[in-house]
N, C-alpha and C positions, 0 to 999 in steps of 0.2 A: 466389564461385561463378562459374564460367565460363559456365554456362548459367542463364538466369533461372529462378527457381522460388520456391515458397513452402515454409514449414516448418509442419508441423502436429503438435500434441501429441495423443496418443491415450491415453485411460485406460479400462480395462475390467477384465477378469480379469487382464490384464497391462498393463504400462506400456511405451510405446514412443515413439520419435521417428521420424517418417516424412517423407521428402522427396518432394514431388510435382513432377515435371517435365513440361513439355508439349513435344511434338514436338522431341526433342533435336536440336540443331544448327541450328535455324532461328529467326529472329526474326519479329515480326509482319509485316514487309514481305516475308518470304520469302528474304531474303539469309542467307548462312551466318553463324554466330556469329563466325567469324574475321573476315569482312568487316565485320560490324557493329562489332566491337571496334576496328577501324581507322578507323571514321568519326568525324567530329568531334562528332556529337550523341549518340553512344552512350557509356554509362558502365557500369562494373561496380559494382553496388550491393552494399552490405553492411548488416548489421543489427548495429551495433557497440555498442548499448546495449539495456537491457531494453525500452525503448519505441521502439527503432529508431534514435533519435538522442538526444543528451544532454537535449534538451527534451521527450522522450517523445511525439512527434507520431504515432508508429505509421504513418507514411506511407512508401510505397515508390514510386519513380519507374519501376520496371520495368513494361514494357508487353507483354512477350511473351505472358503469360497474360491473356486477356481474355474478354469475353462470348461471342465466336464460337468459342473453342476450349477453354474450360474443361471442357466435357463429355468431352474426349478425354484428360484427365489419367489417368495410370496410376501405380501405386506403383512407384517406382524402387528403393527399398530400405527395410528396416525394421531398427531396432535396439532390442532389448529390454533394459531396465535390470535387471529382476528385483527391484528394490527396492520391495516392496509389503507392507503390513501391514493385516490386517483387524481387528486388535485382539485376536486370539486368542493369538498367540505373544508379542506385545509389548503393553505397557499402552495404547498409543495407536495409532489408525489412521493410515495414511499418505494423503497427497494429492499428486498431481503438479500443482504450480502454477507450474513454471518455464517461462520463455520463453528459448529458446536465443539466444545471440548468434552472429554469423558474421563473422569477420574473417580475412583472409589465406587464404581457402579452407578454413577449419576452423570447425566448429560446436563451441561450448563451452556446456555446460549442467550444472545440478545435479540430483541425484535426490532423492526424498523422504528418503533416508538421508544426505543432504548430501554424497554423493560428487560429484566433478567429473569429467566425461567430455568427451574431445575426439575428434571424429569427422571423417573426411574428408567434406567437404560433397558431393562428387560421388558417392562410392561407399557412404558409411555405414560404412566400415571404421574400427574403433577405433584411434586413434593412441596414446592413453594414458588411464588413469583414476586418480584420486587419492581415497583413502579417509581422511577425517579421524578415523574410528573414534569417532563419537559413541556415547554410551551409549543403545542402542535400548530399554532397559528403564526409562529415566527417564520420569517422568510430565510431559512437556512440556505447557505450557498450550495451545499451538497444534496439538498433534499432530506427526506426523513430516512436515514440509514444508520446502521451501526454494524461493524464487521465482526464483533465478538467480544468475549471476555477472557480474562486470564486468571490463573490460580497460583497460590503460594501456600506451602505447608510449613507451618512454624514448628521447628524441631526443638524449640526451647522447652525443657521439662515444665509441666504444669501450665502450659500456655492457655490463656483464656479462650482463644480462638485458634484451634489447631490447624484449621484450613480456612483460607480466605479467598474470596472471589472479587476481582477488580473489574470495573467497567469505566471507560472514559466516554462521557456522554457528548452528544452533538452540541449541547449548550455549554460545553467546556467545564465539566466537573469530573473529578476523579473520585469514585465512590468505592468504598471497601465494605463487603458484605460477609456475614458469617455463612460459610458453605452449608452448614447444617440446617439453618433456619431462614436464611435470606434477609435477616435483619442487619442493619448497619452496625459495623464494629465501633463501639463507643470510644475506643482509645485511638482511633485514626482521625487525624484532622479535627474538624469541628463536627462532632456527632456523626462521624463516619464519612465525611466528604471534604474535598478541597476545591476551592474556586480557582481553576487554572488560568483564568484571565488576569489574576493578580500578578503583577510583575512583568506583563507583556506590553511593550510600548506600541502606541499608534492605533489602538482599538478605538474607533470612533462611532461604530454602529453595531447593532446586534446582527449576528449571523455571519460576520466576516472572520471570526476566530472560532474554530470548532474542533472537536475530536471525533474521528470516525473509525479509527483502527484500535484493536486491543492493545493494552500496554504490554511491554516486555518486563519480565521478572528475572532478576539475577542477583545473587549475593545479598538477599534480604532487601533489595531495592526494587521499586516500581518505576520504570522508565517510560516516558511519554513524549511524543512529538506533537504535531498539530496540523490541522487543515486550515489554510489561510486563503482568503480571497485575494489572489496575487495579481489581478489585472485591473483593479479599480483605480489605482493611483501609484505613484512612485513610493511614497512612504506607507507601505502596507504594514500590518502588525508583524512583530518580530517572530522568527521561526525557531525559538529556543527549544532545545531538547533538555528535559529535566528529569532528575532522579529523586524520588521520595522514599523515605524509610517505610518499609512495608508494614511495620507495626504502628508507628506513630504518625506517619504522614509528613514528618518534617522534611524540608528541602535539604538534600545532601549535596547536590551540585547541579549546575546548568552549563550548557555548551551552546554557543551561538555559531551557526554555520557561516555567518558573515563576520570575519575577524574584527574585533574591537580594539585590539592593541596594535599600534603602529609598528611595534617590534616583531610582531608575528610575521614570518616569511610570507604567509598567504595574503597579508595586507598589501603586498606589492602588486598583486593581481587586480587591485581596485584603484583606478586613477582618481586623483583629486580627493574630493570629499564624498565620493559616491558611497563609501561604506556607511556614512552617517545618514545619507539621504534615503537609501533603499531599505526594503524589508523582505520578509518571506524567506526564501531558500529553505523552507520548512520540510520536515519529515512527516508527510501525511500517510504514507504507506506503513507496512508492518516492519517493525524493528526485530532483528534476530540477535541472539546472544550465544556466546560460547562460555559456559560455566567453568570449563576446565582451564581455559586461558584467561578467564575473567575479562572478556572483551564484549563490547556492545557494538553491533554493526548497524549503521544508520543510513538509509537511503534518502537523499535530499532532492528538493525540487528547484524550480527556477526562482531567482531573485526577481523582485517586482520592478517594473511591470513586465508582462510576458514578452510582448512582440516588438518592443522598441527598447534598445539598450543604450541610447545616447546619454542617459542620466546615470549609467553604471558602467562606464567604459573599463575595459580590461577583461581578463579571462574569468573573473568572479569566483574564485575558490572561497568556500567549499560548497557552493551551489551546484546542483546537478552532478552529484558525486555519490560514491559510497565511501563512508568513513568508518574507521574503527576507533572506539573510545575505550579507555581503561575504566572498568566498571566502578571501581572505588573512588576515583577522582574526577571522572569526566574529561580527563585530558586526552588530547588527540594522540593515538598510537600511530596511525597513518591514514592517508586519504588518497582516493583515486578519482580524478574527474572523468566523467563519461561524456560530458558536453561542455565545451568552452563557450562562455558568453551567450547563453541560451536566448534565442529569438523565436523559438518554435513551441514553447511550453513542453519541452522534452524532459519532463520530470523523471526522476528515478522512481517510477511507480511500482515496479516489481519488488517484492521483498528480497533481501539477500538470502541466499541458500547456502548453508554450511554443510560440507560433506568432505569425503576423502577420495582423491583420485589415485589410481594405481598406474604408474608409468614405469615400464622397465623393471617391474617387480618392487618398486619403491612406492610406499604410501605417502601421499602429500596432502595435508589439510588445505582446503581451498574455500574461497568464497565465489559462488557463481552469481553473477549480477546481470540481469537483462535490462533493456531500456526501451522506451517508446520508439527509438530509431530502428528497432529490429536487430540491433547489435547485441551480442552476448559476450560478456567479459568473464574470464576465469582468472582469479587472482590468488596469490599465495595468502593464506589466512593470517600469517604472522607478520609478513613484511609488506603486503599489499602490492608486490611486484607481479606483473602479468606472468601467468604460467605459459600461455600461448602469446605469441608476438602481437603487439599492438603498434600500429603505425600512425603518425600524424600526417594526414592526407589533406591536400589543398581543397578548399571549397569555394564556391562562387562569392564574389564581392558584392557588397551592398551599394545601391545607388541612392540611398536615403540620406539627405543632409544631416550631419551630426552623428550618424551611426558609424561605429568602428567595429566591424565584424571580425571575429577571430579568423586569421587566414587559413588555419588548419583545424581539423577535428580528429579526435582519437578514433581509430577504426581497427578492430581486430583483423588480423590476417587469417586466423582460424579461431573458431568456426566462422564460416561465411555468414552474412546477414540472414536472419531467419525469415525476413519478409523482403519482397522486391524493393529496390531502392529508387525506383522511378515508375511513374505512370504517365501516359500521354494520350493524345486524342485518339489514337488507334485502340486504346483500351476503353473508350467510352461505352457505356451500357445504357440501355433503355428498353422498356417493354415493347415499344413500337419503333419503326425506322425513323419516324419524326423525332421521337424523344432522343434516340441515339445521335441523330444528326445535330440536334440542338445542343446536346451535351458536348459533342465533339467540337462544335464551333466555339462554345464558351471556353473550353479548355485551351483552344488555340490562342485565345487572347491573353492568357495568363503567362507570367514569367514562369518558366519551368526548366531549371538548370540541373535537375537531378538532386541527389542528396544535399540537404542543407541549403536549398534555395532560399535566399533571405526574403522576408516580407518586403513588400514594395507599395508605393502609392498607386501604381497602375494595376496591381493585383498579382499575387503569386499563388502557384499551386504547390502545396506542401504535402509531402508523402514520405513515410506512412501515416503522418497526421498526429495531432495532439492526443488522440485516444488510440493511436495505432501501436504497432510493435507488440511488446510484452507489457501488459498493464498490471494492475494491483492483484489480479487473480494468480499471478505467479506461475510456478512450475513444480515438478516432482522429480526426484532422483531415485533410480533403482540401483543400489550399490553393487549387487552381484553382477549385473550386466554392464555397469558403468553407463547407463542410459539416462539422459534427461528428457522428460516429456513436458511440453509446454504448448499452450494455444497462443496464436498470434492474431492481431487485428490489422486490417488493411483499410484505412478510412482516410482517403485524401480530403484535404480541406482547403478552402480558398481564403486568403488573407489580404485585406486592403488596409494600408495605413492612411489615415485621414489627416491632412495638415490642419493645425490648430485653427487657422483662420477660415477653414471650410467645415469645421466639425459641427457648429450649431445648425447649419443648413442641412447637413447630412442626417443629424439626429432628428430634426423636425420632419424630414421626409420619411424617415423610418417609422416615426410615430403615427404618421397618417395612414399607415397600412401598406406602404410599398414593400414588395418582397425584398428589394435590394436598393439601398440608397445609392444614387449616382455619385461617385466620388472621383 
């Protein structure tokens, strides 16, 4: 973009992308854009990855928009996608969760219907759009969403497609497009696309294996995880992370977060035959990469099923972790568990953030990783060791037959949790006194033992909740001030485990319209 600016996503009765520019033609110092571009200290900034850069720092060095002039911003242009579903016409509602990328003066983004749109960054004029024709009437587990696209510049002399755009669709296809025209790249996969369901075990219905986040690109490879419906049954689809050649689409490597080789040290954290029975532990959030060290950083989720672990006893590495893989081989460099034996759906939903901390005048490359628990982990990028101390702290025991909860959970000493770790009856809220009292009484009946209260048959209050803490929206890091900025969610939820011999009656009661089946 020749003039500095920001990009904002707007969602309401319609969906749009709007570019906001301040005082066209002038920089903060008052010189013209042309003069500034010719100076040694000026740079044209781009937003080439979902998180701004491959490491996901979400930092921009642009200074034209600042505190003194931000109030003068005006809408320069608006583009409406028209891709919106309220659940009436199609089975699932839509959500605009994409972050556009901007390279070579063009904005590229995906719509809730997984169309890819290219716009002139200055004018908002559409250059092209590509429709993958997903089935809008399929019951996708995640609804109609897509979080964005990725790009790769082919430096090979005489390349047929010097820049490519990649999208991983919600119906599990990896599609490669020509950045200039939006047409599929004929040399990639089968006529420009790959069926990502191929090679994934235990897919038995449509909509339980999906792609929702943009691929990662490193060393000429396109790396994808997956979104798996992980609470349907024990044997959910596998959560493989795979790398494909960016030119041809050929599979280069795959890594399974659930260890398959009994000689793997992580296999010891799975008791009996649980490694073969369970699935998921998938990476549905955004993957970060370090092109200098040739590392891929993968955030993983829970093994299946979510709230009962009696069929997957043990700590369950490498589910609920952040792991570093060698880009060229897919082999594990290191891994760090954020939650042992997850019973709360505490996925690693936040993308890893790669940055450099300065401590005592020494620069240290790190990975910053948030979690739904509200805990924030800071790890050495090369070794995976904690930069700030992490303790194994005791957590409440489970009273569910067959369950073997982990006796401890990793907890950072610093920084402290970014969300409160407990909510109780005194925190009950309601519009009226009657509502507050009803909420208070309901909370009193639930097991509530603070952090990591295990699910129970009688009912447990879980906080900050399975959509709490730090979620897929992630964070941003300001390197000059060494400040991390993040939003957090505080959503308590109630969990009841239903004994198998009582499940049919509970399901029948729920289907008759009761707000809550008596269990």
